[in-house]
N, C-alpha and C positions, 0 to 999 in steps of 0.2 A: 458488217465487216469493214475493216480499214487496213490499209497496207502500212506496216511499220517500217521505219527506216532505222538502221542500226546507227547509234550515235556514240560519241565520246570515246576517242582513242585513249586508253588508260595507260598501257604499257606495252613494250615489246621485249620479250625475253629471248635472247640469242643463245643457242645451245651449241656445245662443242660438236654435236653430231650433224651440224649443218642444216638444222631446221630451226625455225623460230616461231613463236606464238605471239600474235597481236591481239590484244584484248579490246573488245567493244561491248559496251553495255546495251541492253535491249529493254525497252519498256514492256513490262510483262506483269499483269496482275496475278493473283493467286498466292496463297500463303505457303504452299509447298511447291518448290521449283527444282526438281531433281530428276527429270525424265527426258531422255532423248530417244525418240522412236517414231516411226511412221504411223500416223493416225488416220490418214485419208486414203490409203491404198495406192499411193503413187511411188512407194519405196524411197522417197526422199525423207530424211530424218527431220522430224518436227520437234518442237519443245512443248512440254505439257506442264501446266500449273494447276493446282487443285485448291479450291476453297469449298466450304460447305455449301452445297446446292449448285455449284458451278464447276465445270471442267473447262479450263482455258487451253486452247491449242494454238500455238504459233506455227502455222503451216508454212513449210519451206517452199518457196517458188523456184522455178527453173532459173531465174536471174539472181538468185541468192538472197532476195528479200524475203520477208515473212509477212503473212497475213493472219491477223488475230481472229479466231472464231471462239464464240462462247456457247457452251452446251449446258443448258439449265437441267438440273437433276433434282431428285428428291434429296432431302436432308439425310445425312448419315451420322450416327453416333461415333463412327470410327473414321478417322482421317489418317493419311499416310505420314504419321509422325515419325515412324521408324523405318518404313521401307515402302517402295512402290515397284510394281512389276507389270509388264505389258506383254500380251500375246493375243492371238485370235482364239480365245477359249471356246466360243460358241460356233466357230467355223463359218461365219458369214462374210469373211474377207476383210473385216475391220478389226483392228487390235482392241482388246479389252484391257481393263486395269484391275489390279488387286492391291488394296491398301492394307498396310500393316500398322496398327496403332498399339498403344500400351495396354489396351483392354479388349481388343477384338479385331476381326478381319471383315472387310467389305469388298465387294466386287462391283465394278462399273461395266456392265455388259452392253455392247452396242445393239441397237435395234434399227433396222432399215425400214423406213416407211415411205409414204407418198411424198413427204416433205424432206426426205434425206435421212441422215443418221442422227440418232439420239442415244442417250445412255440411261439404262435402268440400274438403279442402285439396289443391290441385294446383300443381305447380311444375316447371320444367325445371332443367337444370344449367348454363344459359348464364350467363356473368358479365354482370351489368348493374348499373352504378353508378347506381341509379335517382334520378330527381328527380321532377318533376310527371308524373302519369299521368292519362289520360282514357279513358272509355268513349265510343266514337263508331262509327257505321256507316261505316267507311272505304270499303268497296266497294259501298255502297248496295244491298245485297241484302235488306234488311229485318231483318237480325240485327246486334246490336252486336258490334263488335270492340274492341280495346284498344290504346292507344298509351302508350309510356313513354319519357320523355326519358332519355338516357344522358349522364353527365357526362364520360366519358373516351373514348368511341367514338361512331360513328354511332348514332342513336336506334333503338329497336326497336318493333315492333308485333306484335299477336297477332290473326290472322284467325280468326273464329268458324267452325269446321268441325265440324258435328254437335254444337254446344253445348260444344265444348272449344276452348281457346285454342292456336293453332298459331303458333310463333315465326317471325318474319322480322326481318331487320335491313337497314337502308339504304333509300334512296329518299325518306325524310321526315326531314330533319335529318341531313345526311351529313358534316358537318365531321369529319375523321378523328380529331381528338383531343377531340371532344365540346364541352363548354361549353353543352350544351342543358339549360336549367333550367326555364323556365316555359312549358309548352305550353298553348294555349287554342284551341279550335275555334270559329270564328265565320264567319258569312256576311258578309264585308266588302263584297262587290260586288253583293249582292241578286240573285244568279242562282239561288238555291234550293239551292246546294251549300255544304257546310261546308268552309271553308278552315282552314289551320293557321298560327297565329302562334307563334313560339318566342322568348321573352325569354331572352337569353343572358348568360353571365357567364364570365370566365376571366382568366388571368394574361397571356395574349397577345392581340394585336389581333384575329386571326381568330376566336378563340373567343368574342369579345365582340360580334360583329356580328349583330344580330337578323335573323330570317328570317320571311318571309311566303310560305307555300306555297299558291298558287292551285290550287284543285281544277278540273282540266280537264274533269271529267265523264266521262272514259273510263278511270278507274282510275289516271291519272297526275297528278302535281302539279308545278308549276313555281315556283321561288323568284322572286318578283317584288318583293322588298323594296326593291331599289335604285330601280326605276321608281316604286314607291309612296311613296318618301321615308320608309321605315320601317327602313332599314338602319343604325340608330344603333349606335354602339359603346359606349354607356353600359353599365355593369355592372348587369344586371337579374336578378332572380330570378322576377319575375312581372309581368304587365300586367293592367289592368282594361279590358274592352271593353264599351261601351254607347252608346246614342244619347243623348249628353249634352245636345244642343240640340233633340231631338225633331223632326229634319228627315227621319227615315226611313232614316238611314244610320248604321252603327256607327262610333263614334269610339273613340279609344284613349288611355288614360293609361299611360305607361311609367314605372314608379316605380323609383327607385334603391334597391338593397338595403342591408341593415343591416350586411353583412359584406363590404364592398368590398375587393377585393384590391389595387387600384391607385388607389382614390379617383377613379375615372374617370366623368365624365358628370354629368348633372343630370336632375331630373324633366322629363318631356316630355308635354304635352297635345297630341294630334294630332287635328285635325278632318278627317273624311272629306269629300272634295270631291264624291263621287258619280261620279267619272270614273276610279276606280282609283288616285287619288293622295290624299295627305294633306298638310295644312299645319300646321306647328308654330305653335300659338296659345298657348304657355306664357306669353309676356309679358303681364302684367296679369291673369293668370288666378287668382292666389292661390298658385300653385305656384312662381312664378319666384324668390321669395325664401325659400322654405321649405327648410330643411336637414334635416328629419327623414327617417329612412330606415326601410325595412321589407322583410322577405322577402315578405310577403303584401299583395297589392293586389286588392281586389274592389269591385264596385259594386252597390248596392241603393238603393232609395228608402226611406231610413230614416224620413223624416218624412211620407211619403205625400203629398207636394205635387205629384207628377207629374213630378219631375225626378230622375234618378239621381244619387246621392251616391257618394263614394269613401271607402273605409275602408282602414286598414292602415298609416297613417303615424304612428308614434311616439305611440300612444294618442290618435289624433285621427280624427275623421270630417270630411271636407271636404264641406260642404253646398252643393248646386248652386243657384245663384241664377237659373238659367234662361237665362243669356246667355253660357254657356261661362266664367263666373267662379265661383269657389268660396270659401266662408267656412269657416275651420277652427273646430272646437269640440273641446275635450278630453273624452275619455271614459276609462273605467277599464280598457280593453282595447286591445290592438294586434293581435297575431296571433290570429285566431279563426276558427271555423266559424260559419255563419249559417243561420238558418231561423226559422220561427214556432213557438216552443217553448211557447206557451200558446194558440195558435189564435185570436188576437185580430185578425189582419190586419196586425200590425206586426212587422218583422223584428227578431229577437233575436240575441244572440251567445253563443257557448259557447267557453270557453278553459280547458283543464286543470282541470276539476273545478268550475268556476264558470259559472253561467248569468247573463247580463246581460239582464234583461228590459226591453224597450222599453216605456215607460209610455204612449206614444202621444199623440195629440192629437185634434182634431175632424175631421181630414181623412178623406176616404172612400177606399175601396180595393176591390180584388177579387183573388181568387186562383184559379188554374186548375190542375187535375190532368189531365194528358194521358195517355190510354191508346191506344197504337198497335195497329192490327190488321195492316194491310199493312206499316206501318213497325214499328220496334222498340217493345216494349211501353211504354217510358217516354216515347216521343215525342222522344227526344234528336235534335237536329238540326232540330226544327220551328221555324218562325218564327211568333211570335204578335204580332198587331197589334191595338191597342185604339184606338178612335175615340170621343172625347167632345168637349165644347164647347171644351176647351183645345187640341184638335188630336189628332195621332196619336202613339202611343208604340209601341215595338217591343221584343221580347225574343227571344232564342234560348234554347231548352231545351238545357242543357249539363250535362255531368258532369265535374267537375274544374276548379276555378277557383282563383286565387291560386297559391301554391307547394306547400303540403303538405296543407292541410286539405280536407275534403269538406263542401260545403254543400248545402242543400235542392235537390231536383229539382222542386219545385213552382214555378209561375210566378206572380210577384207584381207587381201594379201599384198605385201610389197615384194617385188622380185629384184630389187637392186638394179644393176646395170644389164641384167638379162633382157634381151630384146624379143624373145620368143617364149611361149609356154608350150611344152610338148602336149600336155593333156591335163584335164581336171576330171576327177572322179568324185561323184557324190553317192555316198552309201546311205540310203534313206532308212528311217526306223522300220519301214515295212519289209525291208530286205531287198527292195528294188535298187539296182545300181545303174546310174547314168554316167556315161563317159563323153566328154567333149574334147575333141582333138584340135590342137593348134588354135585356141581362141585368141582373138585380137587383144592386145594389151592396152592399158590405160583407158579402159572402158568398163561399163557395168553390164553384166549378163543376167538375164532373167531365165531361170531354168525351172521347168515344170516336171514334176516327178514322172518318170517313164517315157519322156519324149525322145531320149537319145539312147535307147537301149542297145542299139548296134553301133553307136558312135557316129560322129559326123566328121568326115575327112576335111581337113583344113578349115575346121570350124565353119561348116556350111550354115551358119546362122547369119542372116542378112543384117546389115546395118540400116536401120530406118528409125524414124521418129513419128509420133502421133500427136495431134493437137485438135481441139483443146482437150485437156484431161484434168478434171472431170468434163464429160461431154453431155450435152442435152439432146441434140438432134443429129448433126453430121460430124462424124469422126474423120479427120483428114490424115492421110499417110504421106509423109515426106521422105523421099529417097531419090537416088540419082536416076533410076530407070524403073518405070512401072510396066514395061512390056512383059507380057505373059505372066503377070502376077495374079495371085488369088489370095483369098483370106478365109479364115475360119474363126468363129467366136465360140468359146466354151464358157460354161459357168464353172464354179469352183468344185462341182462334183465330177467334172470332166465331160458332161453332156454337151454335144454340139447344139448351139442355139441358132446359129446363122452362118452361112458360108456363101461364097460367090466370087465373081471376078473383081479384082482390085485395080484394074488398069486406069480407072478414072481418078484414083487417089482419094475417093470419097466413099464412106460407108454410112448409110442411113440407119441409125440405131434408135430412132425416135420411139419405136414400139417396144423396146426392151424395158423390163422393169428396173427400178433403181437397184443398184448393187455393184459388185465387182466382177469383171469378166476378164478372160484371157484371150488376147488376139494373137493368132498365128498368121504371119505374113510369109507367103511362099512365092518363089520365082525360080524357074528353071532348076528345080530340084533342091534349091537352097531355101532355108526357112529360119525364122526366129520368132520368139514369143515376147509379148509384153502384156502388162496388166493395165486395164483402164477402169475408170469409175463412171457409172451412169447416174 
């Protein structure tokens, strides 16, 4: 291992919305560099690069530097030439990868052994002209499955059977000659089930008609795009879904791609009416006269003002004015992966060897790390609601947005000038609902499924830190006061492995097996959780 220093200031783009991005290059091997996600279990966003036989991970350190680690793997005939997706498919606490190539799909599944984590490459011999891929619990059994768009045939999915992917084709994106490009899983009708939208592209009309597959809750899906007014025939490679007007319903931006085969269609901003239908509100939105195109369209609150912005259009971010209109600002990147790459609460970008750091502003924020117990370990498919003076905001926890890149699995909210959050509600795929009252702002919360079923007044989650993480022998607890404190350590199944008095500030974990654990620190009725790696 060696610690890498970020070098070479390339440019600073100053935006009208009072945030700027400063670009820095980073020395990073790997032929494919398009993934921002935590890979070592500390919830800090890392950078992932792929070459045949090697997975490169630039692990983010708490001081903002990066440490390069190399994981040797078997050779694979399929590389992530078209897309890469990450999540904890096998439920061991470490995120796995799915590669989408022009002729097949491969998985890099983590294995925890005596020497730490390694990755096993597994793949089938099925022909798949891969496009966007996602990890999602399709059958709602608490385990993640995987979905992959197919360009020339019906799309495919992989059901998780004993932590191994089992291939299926058809039933979700069935157009016989494909055209399935940008899949995104979203709960568009607020029924607690994740539905599937496919942004489509192709040289013929049928291949270009977008699809919205409603989850019926019984293992079946129905394409309701015509009834929903989302059956556009514009040529799209991706769509961005978010609640752009903060009314509690997911809206959609359908962006035109940069490599249109027939120059068909235009950008579309679609407002969710809350009754299963959408209204085209592009006129006057700022997108109606915009001609820039992109393969990647994603949404984050880049200026932390409490309204989701849209990135991916010809080196521009469209900043949300809060009324379903958007103001464009030029930045130094277009197609990128996104996450918080210095843990300051502002969303940064990463594109092909360059980090674009968001310099931030005075707006407030909060981030959440979700740990599923009955649901999948990432909490993918959970709906997160935040309530503050400005109203309600919502997010869905997703794996795989845009067209080909993988962005953070952490949930991020900006709250503008609000100085308090009334509550946060997490509705897990299992049906469990957690409520956190009055959480502290400008910090990151780790929430484990089921821990706050009754709610915690004034956010009775203590502020504390642990080190080192990963740990070998002694785990240290750092907080203002250790009086009357105690701890509990659980594995990712929820089983209590160790508990005791924490007043010394030191916990001996030497006898624990290598893996990821949840530490609950409690004092005088207040408690908080964090995750650590052994």
